[in-house]
N, C-alpha and C positions, 0 to 999 in steps of 0.2 A: 575092731574096736568100736565100730559105728555101723548100725543097720537101719534099714528102711522099715519104720513101723506100719502098722494097719491102719493108722490114723492120718497119714500124710506127713509125718515129721520123721527126723532121724532121731535115733536112741542110742545112747551110751550102753555098749556091752562090756565094758571094762571099767577099770577104776583110774584110768590115765587122766590126769587133771589138764594136760592140754587138749586132749580129745573131748573133755568136758566143755571146756570153753567154746570149742569148734561146734559142738551140738547146740548150745545155748544160742550162739550167734545165728546159726543156720535156722534154728527154729523160730527164732524171733523175725527173721525175714521171711520165713515162709508163712507166718501168721499175718504180717502185713499184706503180702501177695493175697492169700485167701480171703481176708477181710475186704480188701479192695475190691476182688471180684464178686463177692457177695453183695456188697453195697451197689456196685455198678449194675448188677442183675436184679436187684431188689429182693434179694433173698437173705439178708442179714441174719435171719433168725435160723437158717439152715446151714450154719457153719460145718456141721457134721457131715453134711452131703457133700459138700465141696472138699472137705478133707479125704472123705472115702474115695472120691473120684482122683484126686491128686495122688493118693496112696497107690491106686491100681496103675496110674501112669507111671509113678516112680518105679513100681515093681517090674513093669514091662521094659523100661529103660535100663534097669539095673544090669550089669555085666555079670558074666559066669564068676562065681566066687564070692559075690556080695551077699551080705546077710539080708534078708527079708522075712517079715512077720506075715504069717498067713491069716486069713479072716478070723481063724479060731483062736489066734494068740500064739501059736506055735512058731518058733524060729526056724528058719532053714537056710541053707547056703544055695544060692541060685546055680 
C-alpha cells in the first residue's frame, strides 16, 4: 500500500484511506527532520539534496518485499 519514493518520502500506492493518513503524517514528520538538518547545516536552499540522500538511505534500509521507487521513477519490489 505504501512505498518509499525517490525523493525521501513515502507514497501511497493504493486507495486505502487509513494508509493515506499514515502517509500524510509520516511525510510531515520527515519534512520537519529534513528542514531541521538543512537549517543546522546552513543549506536550507538545498532541500532537494537532503531529500535525495535520505531516499537512498531509506532504499538501502528497506526490507525484501518493500516497494521502492528508482531514480528514473519506476516502482520495484526490493
